[in-house]
Phi, psi and omega in degrees: 000139178289157174304145183228167182296134172229154180289131175229158178053041181235128178267119183255160170261128182245134182240171178300147183302338182293343179261005185295322178050062184300340180285348181266170177255013182123187181171205181223158169250134179219159182270186183294341178266003179085007180279127181286128180255335182198154175255139187246120183203176180279133176262130184261142173203154181301329182289345186261007180295129179080005179248178178296146180297145181255107181272133175223167177242139176249130181305137186297328184296333178293317178294315180300316181298320179295315181296316180297320179296317180294317180296328178290323181287317182226079183294132174073012181261175185270174178298329178298322178289324179300322183294343180273353182275121180286141173249125182283142185211154171270002174052026180261132171272123188256156168230183178216150176229155182285127176294321182299324184271324189244009184305312182294317181295323181286323181096032180283132181281162177298325181299319180287325177299319178293321178295317179299322182298332182287339182244355182275070185298321182273004179053053179285332181052049183228167173230142182276142177230148182272119179275320176194164180234142181305127179297149176064027177248162180297316179298334182295341179284344186240308184283150183229151175301134180097351175296141172258125185277125179259310182204162173232122185053043177068010176255118180301144177229134180230353180235159177300319182296317178298320181298311183290319181296335182286346187233344196294347177240013184246139177282336184208140179221161174258118182252126176254125183231164171254114183236119182054043178067015177242136179279127181225144178240136181228144170271119188239128173282132179279160181256130176282122178254135183247160175293331177249117178257354179235126177232011179205131178228131181246140178241134175200126176060022183092356176279139174247114192233150173195170176298158179301130182262168190299324182297328176285315179300328181294345176288346174092007183222140174206137182300142182291336186277358182261155178226159178051037178090347178069198180239094185267128179270109185258345181186170180228146175272132181301139178078002183276167175304322180295319179293320178291334179279004175063032172286148176249135180290168178080077178174177183251134172277108186259344178211145171235118184054042177069012177258125181301138177234079185288344181211172184296320180298317178294320178301314180295324178298320183287320181288339176295338181276351185281158175257153179297139180069014179279143174278133186232128175274130180236131177263125182248123178261116187276167180296334181274003178096347179281159179233152174213153179247125180234158183243135174231151175258112185289161182216094184294334185289312184259334185226055177285190183264140177205168177212153171248130181234132179280124180281172182297332180273005175094359180269151179268136179241131183265140178219123174279132184253333178194000000 
């Protein structure tokens, strides 16, 4: 299975397992006056594949705030229109550590502890730390794994919600972090995130290809030799030359017949030079950083090249290429 979207930087409400109600598909929590306080649903993560669903609750005010913001941006439009609205982000997956336990080891000053106290309404007594940053994003050029976040635009942040709210409408912010026990401030360009991260899919020889999508970039790694998202192999068609060639999905096609293919356009140019039934060596760069070269015998009659392209109005258009 390809990497998929998972919730990050989200504070959930967790209840005793007796309220999990695995037989349900989710629900709501409400008070005696009927006011919804939280939404109850399954939380997805790569670690939970093949295991029992993990039910969590998200505070209702977070959902309300998102809906109000979207309605303000595109009043009276559909969910398809909402997906076109960019949300600015620092693309960092965050964690948190206890100030009480690690304050001395981290090197947090008394002045910062007092600043955190002014915004720590829920008394979390924590500091945010960067676990990883989306690969090939603007913030990745500045922020580093292990940075401790002190403030954004001189405003202290101690919760995931404060962190995201401080940047989602700004093109650029000043981030102050503690790095190697030294306080540093950086001007960071935010990354626009869209509801649709894929607008082009290419098919050839049973390969299903498209530029690298956000769920893969969120893993924090992307090969240096690719451009414009590269040529990401997300799946194979059963019975195809690619399937018979024992290729494994989830990786980047970086070479065809030893010719670099840093993007989809270059890849299409190279396969146009091939002959029908020709054996082709393909270099696959895996998610773990390893590479392998495999051979497939193409079949233009049953598994030629084609592509799907998303039009400006959001519809997919099919085009046969060979």
